[in-house]
Structure formats: C-alpha cells, structure tokens
C-alpha positions as a LaTeX table, in Angstrom:
\begin{tabular}{lrrr}
\hline
Residue & $x$ (\AA) & $y$ (\AA) & $z$ (\AA) \\
\hline
Met1 & 190.47 & 94.01 & 251.92 \\
Ser2 & 189.63 & 96.46 & 248.99 \\
Asp3 & 191.89 & 99.03 & 247.94 \\
Gln4 & 189.75 & 101.56 & 249.40 \\
Asp5 & 189.81 & 100.36 & 252.93 \\
Phe6 & 193.40 & 99.93 & 252.90 \\
Ala7 & 193.71 & 103.30 & 251.65 \\
Asn8 & 191.70 & 104.49 & 254.70 \\
Thr9 & 193.50 & 102.37 & 256.91 \\
Ser10 & 197.30 & 102.56 & 255.98 \\
Asp11 & 198.01 & 105.14 & 258.52 \\
Pro12 & 199.52 & 102.50 & 261.25 \\
Leu13 & 198.24 & 105.10 & 264.01 \\
Gly14 & 195.06 & 105.66 & 262.70 \\
Ser15 & 191.91 & 103.53 & 261.80 \\
Pro16 & 191.80 & 100.03 & 262.98 \\
Lys17 & 191.62 & 97.57 & 260.15 \\
Ala18 & 189.61 & 94.76 & 262.59 \\
Gly19 & 186.68 & 93.62 & 260.53 \\
Leu20 & 187.76 & 94.54 & 257.34 \\
Ser21 & 189.68 & 91.15 & 256.18 \\
Ser22 & 188.86 & 87.66 & 257.92 \\
Asp23 & 192.62 & 87.05 & 256.90 \\
Leu24 & 193.66 & 90.08 & 259.41 \\
Asp25 & 191.47 & 89.25 & 261.79 \\
Asn26 & 192.46 & 85.30 & 261.88 \\
Leu27 & 196.08 & 86.34 & 261.95 \\
Ala28 & 195.51 & 89.25 & 265.03 \\
Ala29 & 193.60 & 86.15 & 266.89 \\
Tyr30 & 196.69 & 83.79 & 266.50 \\
Val31 & 199.27 & 86.74 & 267.55 \\
Ser32 & 197.05 & 87.40 & 270.55 \\
Ser33 & 196.65 & 83.71 & 271.63 \\
Leu34 & 200.77 & 83.78 & 271.93 \\
Thr35 & 200.70 & 84.90 & 275.65 \\
Lys36 & 203.26 & 82.01 & 276.87 \\
Thr37 & 207.28 & 81.81 & 276.83 \\
Pro38 & 208.33 & 78.35 & 276.18 \\
Pro39 & 210.64 & 76.86 & 279.17 \\
Ser40 & 214.36 & 77.83 & 278.59 \\
Pro41 & 216.81 & 75.05 & 278.24 \\
Tyr42 & 219.52 & 76.86 & 279.67 \\
Arg43 & 217.89 & 76.34 & 282.94 \\
Asp44 & 218.87 & 73.30 & 285.53 \\
Ala45 & 217.00 & 70.30 & 284.71 \\
Gly46 & 214.80 & 71.11 & 287.80 \\
Gly47 & 213.96 & 74.13 & 286.09 \\
Val48 & 215.31 & 76.43 & 288.42 \\
Leu49 & 217.87 & 78.88 & 287.98 \\
Thr50 & 221.69 & 77.57 & 287.60 \\
Ser51 & 224.37 & 79.23 & 289.88 \\
Glu52 & 225.35 & 81.21 & 287.47 \\
Gly53 & 222.07 & 82.43 & 286.71 \\
Leu54 & 221.04 & 83.19 & 290.28 \\
Ala55 & 224.34 & 85.51 & 290.50 \\
Gly56 & 223.29 & 87.27 & 286.88 \\
Arg57 & 220.14 & 87.98 & 288.90 \\
Ala58 & 222.37 & 89.81 & 291.58 \\
Val59 & 224.06 & 91.44 & 288.74 \\
Phe60 & 220.65 & 92.33 & 287.00 \\
Glu61 & 219.42 & 93.97 & 290.38 \\
Ser62 & 222.49 & 96.06 & 291.56 \\
Arg63 & 222.83 & 97.31 & 288.05 \\
Arg64 & 219.20 & 98.37 & 288.22 \\
Cys65 & 218.29 & 96.59 & 284.88 \\
Gly66 & 214.89 & 96.38 & 286.69 \\
Phe67 & 214.53 & 99.99 & 286.09 \\
Cys68 & 213.22 & 99.36 & 282.41 \\
His69 & 212.78 & 95.74 & 282.15 \\
Ser70 & 210.36 & 95.55 & 285.12 \\
Gly71 & 206.60 & 93.91 & 285.58 \\
Ser72 & 206.01 & 90.21 & 284.99 \\
Ser73 & 206.84 & 91.37 & 281.25 \\
Phe74 & 210.09 & 92.96 & 282.20 \\
Thr75 & 209.59 & 95.77 & 280.15 \\
Asp76 & 208.26 & 99.16 & 281.77 \\
Gly77 & 205.91 & 99.58 & 277.87 \\
Lys78 & 207.79 & 102.72 & 277.63 \\
Arg79 & 210.46 & 103.86 & 274.94 \\
His80 & 214.20 & 104.18 & 275.86 \\
Asp81 & 217.31 & 105.80 & 273.70 \\
Val82 & 220.21 & 103.24 & 274.36 \\
Gly83 & 222.45 & 104.34 & 272.23 \\
Thr84 & 221.23 & 102.54 & 268.85 \\
Val85 & 219.41 & 105.20 & 266.52 \\
Lys86 & 220.59 & 105.76 & 263.52 \\
Pro87 & 220.06 & 108.81 & 261.33 \\
Ser88 & 218.93 & 106.55 & 258.81 \\
Phe89 & 216.11 & 105.65 & 261.03 \\
Gly90 & 213.91 & 108.79 & 259.95 \\
Leu91 & 211.00 & 109.33 & 262.74 \\
Gly92 & 208.77 & 107.62 & 265.58 \\
Ile93 & 205.61 & 108.53 & 265.69 \\
Gly94 & 206.07 & 111.91 & 263.62 \\
Gln95 & 208.86 & 112.65 & 266.06 \\
Pro96 & 212.91 & 112.08 & 265.77 \\
Leu97 & 214.01 & 108.75 & 267.48 \\
Ala98 & 217.00 & 110.52 & 269.01 \\
Gly99 & 216.37 & 111.15 & 272.79 \\
Val100 & 213.33 & 109.00 & 272.62 \\
Gly101 & 214.21 & 105.59 & 271.38 \\
Phe102 & 212.27 & 102.44 & 270.99 \\
Asp103 & 209.92 & 100.27 & 273.28 \\
Thr104 & 211.31 & 98.51 & 275.81 \\
Pro105 & 211.47 & 94.51 & 274.36 \\
Thr106 & 210.45 & 91.93 & 277.09 \\
Leu107 & 213.23 & 89.93 & 278.35 \\
Lys108 & 211.12 & 86.63 & 278.55 \\
Gly109 & 212.47 & 83.87 & 276.26 \\
Val110 & 215.40 & 86.26 & 275.00 \\
Trp111 & 217.66 & 82.83 & 274.91 \\
Asn112 & 215.42 & 82.24 & 271.52 \\
Thr113 & 215.29 & 85.74 & 269.97 \\
Ala114 & 218.33 & 86.85 & 268.48 \\
Pro115 & 219.35 & 88.68 & 267.02 \\
Tyr116 & 218.62 & 91.43 & 269.54 \\
Leu117 & 217.56 & 95.23 & 269.05 \\
His118 & 214.94 & 96.68 & 267.12 \\
Asp119 & 216.73 & 95.84 & 263.57 \\
Gly120 & 218.78 & 93.01 & 264.65 \\
Gln121 & 222.20 & 94.75 & 264.87 \\
Ala122 & 223.07 & 92.61 & 268.13 \\
Ser123 & 224.17 & 89.07 & 267.07 \\
Thr124 & 224.46 & 88.47 & 270.94 \\
Leu125 & 223.36 & 89.81 & 274.38 \\
Glu126 & 226.79 & 90.42 & 275.22 \\
Asp127 & 226.89 & 92.72 & 271.74 \\
Val128 & 223.65 & 94.24 & 273.40 \\
Leu129 & 225.28 & 94.87 & 276.91 \\
Asn130 & 228.34 & 95.99 & 275.44 \\
Ser131 & 227.08 & 99.86 & 275.28 \\
Asp132 & 227.68 & 102.30 & 277.33 \\
Glu133 & 224.39 & 103.45 & 277.15 \\
His134 & 222.68 & 99.95 & 277.84 \\
Ile135 & 224.57 & 99.76 & 281.53 \\
Ile136 & 224.52 & 102.45 & 284.32 \\
Gly137 & 227.71 & 102.91 & 285.94 \\
Asp138 & 231.08 & 101.33 & 284.98 \\
Ala139 & 231.47 & 98.66 & 282.36 \\
Leu140 & 230.65 & 94.99 & 283.35 \\
Ser141 & 233.44 & 92.99 & 284.31 \\
Ala142 & 234.40 & 89.65 & 282.33 \\
Ala143 & 232.67 & 87.98 & 285.36 \\
Glu144 & 229.56 & 90.16 & 285.46 \\
Met145 & 228.76 & 89.93 & 282.07 \\
Gly146 & 229.00 & 86.26 & 282.00 \\
Gln147 & 226.45 & 85.92 & 284.90 \\
Leu148 & 224.22 & 88.31 & 283.47 \\
Val149 & 223.75 & 86.90 & 280.25 \\
Ala150 & 223.70 & 83.30 & 281.86 \\
Tyr151 & 220.80 & 85.29 & 283.95 \\
Leu152 & 219.07 & 86.47 & 280.57 \\
Leu153 & 219.19 & 83.06 & 278.97 \\
Gln154 & 217.11 & 81.77 & 281.72 \\
Ile155 & 214.14 & 84.33 & 281.84 \\
Asp156 & 210.65 & 82.53 & 281.14 \\
Asp157 & 207.22 & 82.38 & 282.54 \\
Arg158 & 208.86 & 80.57 & 285.66 \\
Glu159 & 210.89 & 83.63 & 286.38 \\
Ala160 & 209.12 & 86.23 & 288.91 \\
Ala161 & 208.66 & 90.31 & 288.20 \\
Pro162 & 212.20 & 91.67 & 289.45 \\
Ala163 & 211.68 & 94.28 & 292.64 \\
Ala164 & 210.72 & 97.78 & 291.65 \\
Val165 & 214.02 & 100.16 & 290.93 \\
Pro166 & 213.60 & 103.46 & 292.61 \\
Val167 & 215.65 & 106.22 & 291.05 \\
Pro168 & 217.60 & 108.33 & 293.47 \\
Ser169 & 217.70 & 111.60 & 292.65 \\
Ser170 & 221.65 & 111.56 & 292.30 \\
Ser171 & 220.88 & 108.23 & 289.50 \\
Pro172 & 222.26 & 109.45 & 285.76 \\
Trp173 & 218.98 & 108.32 & 285.12 \\
Asp174 & 217.76 & 111.48 & 285.54 \\
Leu175 & 219.96 & 113.21 & 283.14 \\
Ile176 & 218.78 & 110.60 & 281.11 \\
Val177 & 214.95 & 111.52 & 281.78 \\
Leu178 & 215.85 & 115.30 & 281.76 \\
Ala179 & 217.69 & 114.36 & 278.08 \\
Ser180 & 214.44 & 112.76 & 276.98 \\
Ile181 & 211.85 & 115.57 & 278.39 \\
Phe182 & 214.10 & 118.44 & 276.79 \\
Ala183 & 214.51 & 116.71 & 272.78 \\
Ala184 & 210.76 & 116.16 & 273.36 \\
Ala185 & 210.20 & 119.79 & 273.89 \\
Ile186 & 212.23 & 120.89 & 271.45 \\
Thr187 & 210.52 & 118.64 & 268.69 \\
Gly188 & 207.34 & 120.06 & 269.82 \\
Ile189 & 208.41 & 123.75 & 269.71 \\
Arg190 & 209.82 & 122.67 & 266.14 \\
Met191 & 206.74 & 121.28 & 264.76 \\
Arg192 & 204.70 & 124.23 & 266.20 \\
Ser193 & 207.46 & 126.43 & 264.31 \\
Asn194 & 207.17 & 124.68 & 260.97 \\
Arg195 & 203.34 & 124.92 & 261.58 \\
Leu196 & 203.31 & 128.38 & 261.93 \\
Lys197 & 205.20 & 128.90 & 258.63 \\
Thr198 & 202.92 & 127.97 & 256.72 \\
Ile199 & 199.69 & 129.91 & 257.96 \\
Pro200 & 198.76 & 132.32 & 254.91 \\
Thr201 & 200.20 & 135.96 & 255.03 \\
Ser202 & 196.53 & 137.01 & 254.56 \\
Trp203 & 196.23 & 135.90 & 258.38 \\
Glu204 & 198.51 & 138.40 & 259.86 \\
Arg205 & 197.67 & 141.02 & 261.42 \\
Pro206 & 197.53 & 144.29 & 259.18 \\
Asn207 & 200.21 & 147.38 & 260.42 \\
\hline
\end{tabular}
C-alpha cells in the first residue's frame, strides 16, 4: 500500500482499504473464514452440557443475560455500558464512551479467550460477573456464580441460541436504556453547540 493510499484510508470509518494491498486482502479473507468455534473441553465426554452447565443455563435465563447476549452468536450486536469505561479511554465513534459502552462480545468460545472485556481488565469470568452493572438484580450467590461460569465455559457451536428476552416496563433495563438515550442526546447537543461556536461572526444577523 502506498503512503498516499494509507493516508486516504486512515479513518477507520472512512474509505475501505479493500483492493489496495494484497497482504491486507489475504488477511481479511483469512479472518473472515474463522466462522467456527472449537468444541469446549469443559463439556461432558459426549459433548453435552454438564449438570453444572445445565444449572448455569438456568441462571443465564433467569438473570436475563440473553437480553444482550442473544441470537445464534450470543450477541445483540449493540453497544452497552456495563461499568467498564474509564476516563482514559477517550472517544468512540466521535462521542464519549460513558453511557454508550462497547460492542457486546460473543460468548462462544470464552473458555479460550481470557483475559476478558475490551482491554483485558478482567482476568477471569468471575471478575466480569462481579460487576454491579453486569448483573441485573441481586448479586450472584456463590452457587449461582459457579454454575453460570460453568455454563459460559461450555458455550460453543453446539449450544442453541438463547430464548429472546422481553423487557418488562418495570425492568431496571428501562433506566439503562433511557440513560443511554439521554447521554447520546446530550452528546449531540454539545457537538452542535461546538459547531455553532465556530461559525464566523460575519454570518451573524446584523442588528
């Protein structure tokens, strides 16, 4: 890739680099081919969930984990703030990350993807689940924690997509969604305000 092509495509959300470098095209083709998850070694010898894993699936469903980790890939493809944003993280797609968060990761193959969260700040699944923002309702008991972790470690391509999770009007998720919408609205207002401040004074209406 030439320096000029690199400069023209330096914006991650701008013009694509496809066709500009055979090495990048080959890398993209390889990454796109990684569509299968290796079998989890934590399952029973027959490839089925262990008794602990089955109990963990029940915890997963009762705690409505499928609200975000949904579909056949165990992700809703959306962004959520689960309390892991730090001031040093800067902006994401031109806006503050607080109240917006990061893309929901898939749960397939998490037995082989530690450390966790976007920056690896969680060494174990227990560290991920010990966040107040990550669990709806009361904190997990020691038994629930062990069961849920056992289930997560067994999710691979053999695990069926979780059932869709409706959001009751009184659910705590309502407050989270409303907070995200409010944060996005405030961000938009601030961005428009900043742009208005840059308008030349010659454009102002005369007295």
